[in-house]
N, C-alpha and C positions, 0 to 999 in steps of 0.2 A: 504494500499499500504506500503510495507516494505521500509526501508531506502535505501537498495541497488537498488531496482526498481526505487524509486524516484530519486536517484542520477544518475542512468543510463539514464532515460528519460529526466532529466534535462540537462545532458551533451549532449545528442543527439540533443535536441532543441537548446541549446546554440551554438553548432557547426554548425548546419544548418543556424542559424542566422549569425554566423561568416562568413560562406561561402557566404551568400547573401551579406553581407557587403563588402567582398573582391571583389565580382563581381561588385557591385555598385562603388567601388573605382576605379577598372580597367576601367569600361565603362563610368565613370563620365565625364572625359575630352572630349571624342568624342561626347557624348550626349550633354554636355554643349555648346560645339563649334558649333555643327550642329543645335540644336533645342532650346537651352537655351540662356541665356545671356552669350555670349562668350567673347573673349578678346576685341572685338571692342566696345561692349556695357557695359563692366564691369567697365569702368572708368566714366560713366555718372551717374548722380543722379538717384535714383530709380523712381522718379516721371516722369522724362524725358524718361526713358526706358519703363515705363508702358504705356505712351502715344504712343510710337512708336512701341512697340512690346509686347503686353500684354501676348500673349501665351508663348513667350520666358521666361518672368518673372515667369509665372506659372510652366513651365517645370523646371526651376532652383530651385524654391522653393520646388516643389515636390521632386526633387532629394535630396535636403538637409533634408527635412522632413522624407524621407525614410532612408537616410544614418545614421543620428546621432542616432536614436533609435535603429537601427540594431546593431551598434557598441556597444553602451552602454548596451543594454539588453543582448547581446551575452556575454560580459565580466561579467556581473552580474550573469547570469545563470551558466556559467562555474565556477565562483568562488563559488557559492552556492552548485554546485555539489561536488566540492572538499572539501568544509567544511562538507557536509553530509557524504561523504566517510571517512573523517578523524574522525568525531565524532563516526561513526559506528565502525571503526577500534579500536578506543580508548575504546569504550564500550565493544567490543568483547575481547580486551586484559584484561580489568578489570574483566570481567566474568571468563575468563580463569585463571587469577591470583587468584581469590577468590574461585574457585571451590574446593570442598572437595576431589576430586580425585587427586589433585596435592599436598595436604598436606600429608606428610609422617611422 
């Protein structure tokens, strides 16, 4: 797999994860209020909430477990894609600079 292909696929996957993270951020408050530990249960200790609404705690934890890796992995993949593109462009510039056809 060439560097350009790797950078392109990495950027696409990172962008898709970023879109998924944005969707989770936008839908998070309604999901948390309706199905998770919303405003009323948010001030109680976790053990008390677990006893009264274990499914709500699981929904909230699942939301957080999905959101945090999506954001972090998306940023990491997009950064890696940009680094690959920069390295490839630098390498191409060095090859062009050192090529015998440019020496006059």
